N, C-alpha and C positions, 0 to 999 in steps of 0.2 A: 504494500500500500504506500502511496505517496505521502509527502508531508501535507497535512490537512490545510494549514495556512502558512504562506511564505510571503515575507515582505522583503523586496530588494529595493534599497534606498540609496540615494546619492549619485547614482549613475546618470550620465547623459543618455537619454533613451531615444533611439531612432526607431520609429514605428513600422516601416521606414518612411512613411509619408510626411511625418513631422519630426522635428528635432526638439526634444524637451530637455533642456539642461537641468541637471541636479534634481531629478524627479524620482518618483517611486511607483512601484506597482504592487498590488496585492493579488496573490494567487491563492485560490481555494478550490479543493477537489479537482485538481489538474487543469483548472481554467483560470484565465486572467479575469479578475472581478472588477478591479478599479485601477485607474492611473491617476496620480495626483502629485501635488507638491510635497516637499519635505514637511511643511507645516501640517498638511492634511494627513500625511502618513503617521505623524505623531499620535493621532487619535485612533489609528488602527490597532487593535489589541489581539492578544492570543495568537500571535504568529511568530515563527522563527524569523529573525531579522538578519539580513545580510547587508553589511556596510560596503557599498560599491563606489564610494567616492573616488574620483579621478579615473573611472573606468567607463566603458561604453556598453550599453545593453542593446542587443539586436534580436530580431526574430531568429529562430534557428534556421540553418541553411537547408535548402532543399536541392538535392542532387538528382538530375534526370538521366545521367549516363555515367556509370561506373562499373568497370569490369571485374573488380576485385581489389585486393589490398592485403598488406601484412603477410605476404607470402602465399596467399590463396587466390584462386581464380574461380569465379562463379560458374563459368561454363564447364570447366574441367571437373569441379567439385561443387555442385549446387548445394550440397549439404553444409557448406561453410557460410551460407548467407548470414545466419545469425551470429556466427563467430566473428565475422568481419563487422557486422552491425554494432557489436559491443564496443569496437575500437574507433568507429568513425566520429563519435562525439569529441574526440580530442582535436578534430579539425572543425568543430562547430556544426557538424552535420547532424540533423535531427530526423530527417525524412529523406528517403532515397529510392531510386528504382534500380535494383540489381539488374545488370545488363548481361544478356546471354547472346554471344556472337554466333555467327553461322556455324552450325554443327548438326549432327544427326538430330532429328526431331525429338527423340526420346530424352535428350538433354533438357529441352524445354519442359517436357512433362515432369521430369525429376525436380526441376526448379519450382514448377507450379505446386508439386506435392509438398515441398518444403514450406511454401508460404501458406498453403491451405491447412497444414498441420499446426501452424502457429508457432510462436516462440517457445523455447524450452522453459521449464519452470524456473522462476527467479531471474528471468532475462531482464537486463537493463541495457538499453542501447538505442541506436537510431532505428526508426520504424521503416521497414520495407513496405512501400505503398503498392507494390505490384511490379512485375517484371517489365523491363524494356527489352523487347525481342528485336535484335538488330540482324536482320536476315531471316531466311535464306533467299528472299526474293530481291537480290541485288544484281547490278550490272557487272558482269565478269570483268569488263574493262576498267572498272573503278572499285575493285574488290578490296583494295588496301590490304589489311592484315586479316583477311577472311580466306578460308580454304576454298579453292576453286571447285574441288570435287563435291563440296557440300551445297553449292548454290543450286537453286531450283527455279523452274518457271513458275510464275504465279498460279496458284491453284487454291480456291477457297477451301477445299477439303482438307488441305494441310493445316489450316487454322480453325478447324471446326470446333475445337475444344477451348479456344481462347476467348476470354472475356474478363472484365475487371473482377467479377465474382469468382472467376477461376484463377485469379492471381496475375493477370496481364493488363498493364495500363497503356503501353505504347508499343508500336511496331514500326520499325524503319524498313522501307522498301524503295525500289527504284520505280517511279511512276510511269516511265516510258516503256516498261516491259510489256509485251503482249499479255493480256489477261489481267493486268494490274488494276484496271478500273473496277472489275468485279470484286476483287479482293478488298480494295479500298472501301467500296460500298458496304460490303459485309461487315468489315471491322468497325466502320463508323456506326453502323446500325446497332452494334453491340456496346457502344460506348468507349471503344478503344481509340486513343489518339494515334493517328497515322502520320508518320514523318517521312519526308523525302530525303534520301541519302544514298551514298554509294551509287551514284547515278550519272548517266551521260545525257540527261534530259535536255532537249532544246528549250528555249524560252517558251515556245508555244506548248510543248509537251508538259512542261512544269505547270503552266497556267491551267492546262486541262486537268492536271492532278489536283490543283487547288479547288477547282470547281467540283471535282468528284468528292472532295472532303479532306484532302491532305491539309493539316493545320499546323505543321511544324517542319523545320528543316534540321537535320542532324549535322553537327559540327560544320557550320557554314565554311565554304571554300575547300574543305578537305574531302578528298575522295568524291569529287563531283565535277561536272563539266566546267570548263573555264569561262570566265567572263570576257567575251570578245566583242569587238565593235560591231560585227555583223550579226552576231547571235549572243546575247548576254547570258544564255544558258540558265541553269538552275540558280546560280547565285544572283544573277541579275533579276530573275523572276521573283525570288524571295524578297530582295530589297525593294522591288517595285510594288509588291503586294501589300497594301495598307493593312496593318494589324497582324500580319502573319508573324508568328514568333519563331525564333531560331536559336540553336545552340552555338556557342563560341568557346573554343579552348584557348584561353589567354595565357599561354605559357611562353609566348615570345618565339616559339619554334613552329607550332602548327600554323599560325597566322602572324604575319609581320606586325609589330606594334603600330606602325603607321596606318595599316589597313584596319586594325581594330579601331583606331581613332576615327578614321574616315567613316566606318560603319556607324559608330556611335553618333557622330555629327549628323548622319543621315536619318537614323532611326530613333535615337534618344531612349529614355526609359520606357519600359512596357513591352518591348519586343525581344530584346536580347536576354538569353539565359546563359549564365556561366556554367559550363560543365567541365569536369576534370578529364573525362574519358580515362580515368586512372585504371591501371592494371595491377597485377599482383605485387609489383615492386613498390607500390605506394607505402611509405613508412618503413621501407627496408633499405639496406645498403646496396650499392651497385652489384651486378651479377647477372646470372641467367635465370629467367622466370618464364612462366607459361602464360599465353593468351589463347584460350581454348586448348588445342593440342599443338600450337606452334611455339617454338622456342623464340624468346625475345631477349636481346642483349640490352642491358640497362647500365648507363653510366650515371654521372652526377646530375645530368640535366634532361636526358631523353631515354625513350624506350624504342628500340628498332628491331626489325627482323634482320637476319644475317645479311640480306641484300641491301640494307639501309632504309627500307620503307618504315615509316613511323608506325608504331603498334601500340596505340594508346599513349598514356603519359604517366608521369609521377607527380603531377601537379596537386598541391594541397589547396583546400578551399580558402583559407586565409591568404595564401599567396596569390590565388586567382583574383581575389578582391584587391589586394595591394597592386597587382599588375594592372588591372583595369584603371585604377586611379592614377597610376604612373603613365600609362599609355595615352590617356585622355585627359580632358579638363573637367570631367564630370564631378558632381558633388558626391560626398559619401552616401547621403541618403538615396540618391539616384542609382549609384552603383549597387547598393544593397538590394534594390528591387530585382536585380538579375539573379540573386540567390534566394529570394523570398517570395515576394508577391507575384512576380511574373511566372515562375514555374507553378505556383499554387493555382493561378488562374488557368494556365494551360491544362492542368489536371482536373479542373473544376472543383477544387478544394479550397477556393479562396474565401469561403465562409467559415473556415475553421482553423487553417494554418497559414503561416506566411506573414502575419502581422502581430504587433503588440497592440491589442485592442480588447475591450471588455467582451467576454464571451468566446474568445479564441483560446485554443489549446495553449498551455503554458510551455511551449517549446522555445527556449531562450539560450542565447550565447552571450557571455560576458567577455569583453576583450579589452586589452590595453589600448592606449592611444596609438601604438605602433601596429595595432591589429593582430596581436597575438592572443590566442584563446586562454582565458583564465578559468572559466567554468562553463559547463553546459548543463541545462536542465531539459528534460523531456516529460511533458505532462506534470511539471512541477517537481519531478524527481531529479536530484543531482546525479548525473551519470558520468561526469568528468570534472575533476578539479586538478589544475596544474600543480 
């Protein structure tokens, strides 16, 4: 059971829509009940008090694309989902989509079974909101770090068991593939977010995918058609489509910092989500790790296949936030939307997570002014203390 009443006081609170200097929040029964000044908080009684002066309080981070971490890979070992989830709060992550890359379909079923079985007894960690299934309906010419032999032509029968109720929230596919429109329609009808990625879609093919129901783009610019003057391709279509949300890996390797800045100037808050696309080496030293059943070589900054192709990242979420602020001139509260309100809205969970507001789940991360994690709470429970 969580702490019945918790008072965090003195922090600068970013809701993230507002900046509330030296304010306080009251948490009760896993939910944020009140936000107020220090004077108002003095009247709140019967709660454990946390003095957070000189610190920053944010909504917990929501990760839409993560392949593993701490030495484990979700695709190779779906049974490690909750094991990894226990450690993600050290990076401020409170909710996430475990990502299953292109693999035999039984791997998806095993991962679904893990989520449907629920967390182990006594579990304290980030909440898996459902799987992000990346593949197997991808364009072979933009497969990136996905096994060619596992790619398939779009067939609704392959995804007959997928739904949010069955543990799947998002599917990435290439919208230009023959038969993709039928798969998109079926997944959208079930309430799954369909994302365009690993694609050679032309501008027109991408826009046709949006009309069919594609509502997101996976790691913009990576593993997709180029932006050319005669055909802006998938990235051009994404940027031109008002309101369409997209993922960005801001590690300075996947996308040049100047391009991140240009995209921010064009789109602003509300469309970009920061994703790590982190793989098993997240939180680990350099060495050889797995992504699915591929060997990945990891150094101090990147993760690559033996042929040099990028294979996920080792980017942490605080570093993603720091990088976005460094690459652009955006305000902290706007940068925070990329890890909080925007992914919550994409998943249609923006009435319960992603904000510090009365009635919202008390998923919170306390950070220093240098954006290092001090503490993380999930549903008012302390799950990480530095």
